C-alpha positions, 0 to 999 in steps of 0.5 A: 513500550512493546509493539506487537504485530500479527505475523502471517507466517505464525498466524498470531500476534508477536512482540516485535524485536528488530534484528539490529538495535533500534533499526528496522528493515522493511521490504514492501512489495511495490507496484507493477507499473503498467497502469494507474494504481487503483485505490485498493492497491493504495490501501496497502501503502497506507498500511505500510506508511502507518507501520513505519510511522508507528515504528518511528514514534517508538524511536526506531530508525527505518530503512524501507525498500519499495520495489518498482516492477517494470519487467517480468510480471506476466498477465497471469501471476503464474508465469503465463501470458504476456508481460504487463508492461509490454502489453500496455506499451502496445495498447498505448503505442509507446515503448515499455520504458516510457510506460514504466516511467509514466506510471512510476511517476503517477504512483509516486504522485498518488503517494504524495497526495495520500501523505505517504512517506517515500521509502529510503530506497526505491528498487527498480527491477530493470536496474537489478538484473545482474543480482537476479541472475546471480541468485538464480546461479546460486539456486542452480548450483544447489540443485533447485532448478531445471530447464524446460521449453520456456525457461528456468524453473524452481523445483518446489518439491526440493524445498521441504517447507514450501507452502508454509506461509499460505498453508498449501496442501501440496499433496492434495493439490491438483494441477490447474487449480492454483496454477495453469497447467504446464505439461513441462513442469515437474510439479504444479507449484514450480515457478519460473526464475528466468523466462526465455524470449520467444523465438522470432519475437524480439521483446523490448526488455530482454537480457543475455543470461547463462541460459539464453536471452530472456527476462527474470520471473516476477518472484525472483525480482523481490528476493534479489532486490531485498537481499541486495539492500538487507542481506539474506534476512530482514525484519519485516516484509509487507504486501497485500493479502493476495501475495500470500499464496503465490508471490510471497510463498515463492519468495520464501522458497527461493530465498531460503533455498539459496541462503539456508537462512530465515528470509523474513521475521515478520510477514504483514499483509493488508486485507482487500478493499472491496467494491460492489461486494467483490475484490477491487482488481484490474482483472475484474474491471471494478476499480477506482483511481485516486484521480477519479475520487478527486474529480468527485470532490474528495482529497487524498487525505479524505480517502486516507482517513476512510482507510484509517477508520478500518483495521488493516487486516479487515476487509473494507467494502468501499462506497462513496457514502462511506467516503462522504461520511469520512470526509465530513468527520475529518472536517469536523475534527479539523474545525474542532482543533482550530476552534478549541482551547489549548489543553495539557496532554494527560500522561495516562491518555497519551500512553493509552493511545500509543498502546493502541497504535502499538497493538498491531497498528490498531488505528481505529481504536486509537481514533476512538480514544482520541475522540474520547479524550477530546484534546487537540494537542493529542490529535496534533501529536498523533498526526505524526502517524495519522498524517491527516494535515490536522495542523490547519490554520484559519485562513483569511476569507476572500471578498467573494467568500465574505459576500456569499456568507452574507448572502446566506444570512439573508436567505436564512432571514427570508426563510429560504433555507434550501438556498442558504444550505446550497451556499453552505455546502458550496463553502464547505467544499472549499474548506470554509465552515460556518458556525451559527452562534448567538452573536452571528455566524462564525466562519473558519477556512481550513486546508481542504487537502 
């Protein structure tokens, strides 16, 4: 069965063809590890997880690389400000290496809580400095670079296709609109490949280079790491939609300028998660972390299900009520699967569901069909993609839990329904669901992750 993806470069759905038979290379822009990932960040990794699992169910072998940006990402994406990791180190009274290590572990824990598969390769920026310097040398030899007071820059005017991904109006662009004004730069869109360490200020993370002591620019990192593992070209590059105007646009320019080959065949981008009507971002202060959701009684899988109910290319306005509804729906699905009779899988239904997944990862349509066909075995089959822990078992109740169920029954007999409902809600939060039947109450205890 054919798979189609919406390619951000061509702005249309295209039938997927891998460069190597039944093997797919995916590069996913990873986190800058100076703070906890917020749930908007994590939405992007849920989307890339669905991507790899859809490809796997279609019998493709996956090699995915996720990078860890532990140096070079400045407080402005446009080469100004302080390094985010070093800034965090000062605030937390730690060194930059400790900060990067701590938040890398926190990020990986979040992925585990969301049932996101780890990539085949983790690529850490600080472990690839040589590759970055070599790539800059190649660009320098081809005449794409120039030196100014604070570093080595890429001359975007020499790359004729610059801005194609973002459809930038380069000629009509005024300095200071897309980037902060830098009087030394030849063009407003030019970007740093290598930044010099400031005089009289020793950075915690800096390296010698042919141009002087310093550190790599954020954009060169991803190109160098992708090329190290995949060569000059790869199948799929993923990231958030906010990467399009600057980061991914710059990746294309420097990569294709260096190799004269197409860098990426399919660019896939996840849309924003919004909160209070605005994009969730650390810069706005309007963020929530996964650990904060867990403190409110939700699991990582509850949040994953909420994300899957919305297409990855659609904006999602987040609020707690939507998450509560998703949590309740997911529990009902698990309960129904446990409490249902075994059914054979109808081939037509199976094909229709897979077709939805293969149509640009249309998970909401696939969920709609799973509800429609109402077959527990279909739910369990496609949980290899959904990863919602649907294969739950009814567990044995503890003595205290059994007592609470009897206590609830007594409250119902006395028509003290508020007290009965309070116990029911308490039990549901512990993954225990009650069904009132003619023969009495039936209790099912399921995995509440």
